[in-house]
C-alpha positions as CSV (number, residue, x, y, z in Angstrom):
1,S,0.0,0.0,0.0
2,W,1.0,3.6,-0.3
3,Q,1.1,4.0,3.5
4,L,3.3,0.9,4.0
5,G,5.7,2.1,1.2
6,G,6.0,5.5,2.9
7,D,6.5,3.9,6.3
8,A,9.3,1.7,4.8
9,I,11.0,4.8,3.4
10,A,10.8,6.6,6.8
11,D,12.1,3.5,8.6
12,I,15.1,3.0,6.5
13,L,16.0,6.7,6.7
14,H,15.8,6.5,10.5
15,R,18.0,3.4,10.5
16,A,20.5,5.3,8.4
17,G,20.6,8.1,10.9
18,I,19.1,10.6,8.6
19,N,17.0,13.5,10.0
20,T,13.5,13.1,8.5
21,R,12.0,16.3,9.9
22,E,11.6,18.0,6.5
23,L,10.6,14.7,4.7
24,T,7.2,14.2,3.2
25,V,6.3,10.8,1.9
26,A,2.9,10.9,0.2
27,D,3.4,7.5,-1.4
28,G,6.1,4.9,-1.6
29,S,6.7,5.3,-5.3
30,G,8.1,8.8,-5.6
31,L,5.4,9.7,-8.2
32,S,3.3,12.1,-6.1
33,R,4.0,15.9,-6.3
34,R,3.5,15.9,-2.5
35,N,6.6,13.8,-1.9
36,A,9.5,16.0,-0.7
37,C,13.0,15.6,0.7
38,T,16.0,17.9,0.9
39,A,19.1,17.5,-1.2
40,R,20.9,16.8,2.1
41,Q,18.6,13.9,3.0
42,L,18.9,12.4,-0.5
43,T,22.7,12.7,-0.5
44,A,23.0,11.3,3.0
45,M,20.9,8.3,1.9
46,L,23.0,7.7,-1.2
47,A,26.2,7.8,0.9
48,W,24.7,5.4,3.5
49,A,23.4,3.1,0.8
50,Y,26.8,2.8,-0.9
51,R,28.2,1.5,2.4
52,Q,25.6,-1.3,2.5
53,P,26.1,-4.7,0.9
54,F,23.8,-3.7,-1.9
55,G,25.7,-0.4,-2.5
56,P,27.8,-1.4,-5.5
57,L,24.7,-2.9,-7.2
58,L,22.8,0.4,-6.6
59,H,25.7,2.4,-8.1
60,D,25.9,0.1,-11.1
61,S,22.2,0.2,-11.8
62,L,22.3,4.0,-12.3
63,A,22.6,5.5,-15.8
64,T,26.2,6.4,-16.7
65,A,26.6,9.9,-18.1
66,G,27.4,10.0,-21.8
67,V,26.7,6.3,-22.1
68,D,23.2,5.1,-21.4
69,G,19.7,5.7,-20.0
70,S,18.5,9.2,-19.2
71,L,22.1,10.5,-19.1
72,R,23.1,9.1,-22.5
73,K,23.2,12.6,-24.1
74,R,24.5,14.5,-21.0
75,L,27.9,15.0,-19.6
76,K,29.7,13.2,-22.4
77,D,32.9,14.9,-21.3
78,S,32.8,13.4,-17.8
79,E,34.6,10.2,-18.8
80,G,31.9,8.0,-17.4
81,R,32.5,9.3,-13.9
82,V,28.8,10.3,-13.2
83,H,26.2,7.7,-12.3
84,A,22.9,9.1,-11.5
85,K,19.1,9.1,-11.7
86,T,17.1,11.9,-13.2
87,G,13.7,13.0,-12.0
88,T,11.5,15.4,-13.9
89,M,8.0,16.8,-13.7
90,K,6.7,20.1,-14.8
91,G,8.6,22.7,-12.6
92,I,10.8,19.9,-11.1
93,R,14.2,18.7,-12.2
94,A,16.3,16.4,-10.0
95,L,19.6,14.7,-10.5
96,A,21.1,12.4,-7.8
97,G,23.8,9.8,-7.7
98,Y,27.6,9.3,-7.5
99,V,30.7,10.8,-9.1
100,D,33.6,8.3,-9.3
101,S,37.3,8.7,-8.9
102,D,39.7,6.1,-10.4
103,A,39.2,4.1,-7.2
104,G,35.4,4.1,-7.2
105,P,32.6,6.4,-5.9
106,R,34.0,9.5,-4.3
107,F,31.0,11.8,-4.0
108,A,27.3,11.2,-3.5
109,F,25.3,14.2,-4.7
110,A,21.8,15.6,-5.3
111,V,20.9,18.7,-7.2
112,L,17.2,19.5,-6.9
113,F,15.1,22.3,-8.4
114,N,11.4,22.7,-7.5
115,G,8.7,25.2,-8.5
116,Y,10.4,27.0,-11.3
117,P,8.5,28.6,-14.2
118,G,9.2,28.0,-17.8
119,S,11.9,25.8,-19.4
120,S,14.0,23.3,-17.4
121,S,17.0,23.9,-19.6
122,P,18.8,26.4,-17.3
123,Y,18.4,24.0,-14.4
124,K,19.7,21.0,-16.4
125,T,22.7,23.2,-17.3
126,I,23.4,24.0,-13.6
127,Q,23.1,20.3,-12.7
128,D,25.6,19.3,-15.4
129,R,28.0,22.1,-14.4
130,F,27.8,20.9,-10.7
131,C,28.7,17.3,-11.8
132,R,31.6,18.6,-14.0
133,V,33.0,20.3,-10.9
134,L,32.9,17.1,-8.9
135,A,34.2,15.0,-11.8
136,D,37.1,17.5,-12.3
137,A,37.9,17.0,-8.6
138,C,38.3,13.3,-9.2
139,E,40.7,13.6,-12.1
140,P,44.1,12.1,-11.4
141,R,46.6,14.8,-10.4
142,A,49.6,15.3,-12.6
143,G,52.4,12.8,-11.8
144,T,50.1,10.5,-9.7
145,H,49.4,8.0,-12.5
């Protein structure tokens, strides 16, 4: 049921030690416009999830920028370092996932925009720029390879 799905989400966030004060779970699917979380909550959840036994599977299930899924045409210059899930509705654009270093995931991130008028294009550009900054921070430093 929607209620049980929402309860399960709140339960796992509590177990992960994530503050749920600003969390609103209207359903367990993420499809309701009434669902809401902060970027901090989402990023903390991703960081916690990666440390769990299922973490690498979660990471590998996400679209790879410039390669496949909803990120196939985005961030082609990120050398496959960005693995993320997009979320879009009218006035909403979300991007959350991981940015990898040569040794594996280095950053969990979430960039969320809500309630904007007009085109989502400027917000998509900001998300991509944010990911490039993180990916650039993961590039090998000169003389370390």
